[in-house]
C-alpha positions, 0 to 999 in steps of 0.5 A: 309356255304353251304346249304347241311348240316343237321340242328342242333338238339341240343343246342350245335350243334345250338351254334356251327352252329351259331358261324360258321354262324357268321364266314361265314358271316365275310368271305362273307363280307371280299370277298365283300370288296375285301380282299380275293379271291376267292368268299367263296360262303356263303349261307347268307340266311341260315346263317341268319336263323341259327343265328335267330333260335339260338337267338330265342332259347336264345343262345348267338350270339357271335361277329366275334371278340369273335369267332376269336383267339386274337393276343396272340393266338398260335396253340398248346400253350405250346406244340410248342418248342421255335425256335431261330433265323435262325432255 
């Protein structure tokens, strides 16, 4: 999360920002453990500030597992035709 965006103004925006902050902190952790490159340059302090503000406003702080799609996720579910072997 870069620190140059405007601060969320509504509860919906704050919830979306908190979810994005959790995701961004997950990216930063993955980089610190060497799972991804290059450095995603996450503004950790800003992420933590947004999460704390969302919590203070009574919003749900989702875990990274809740934010990421599960193993059965398919993009555009139902809209993508099945493709047979070799196609």
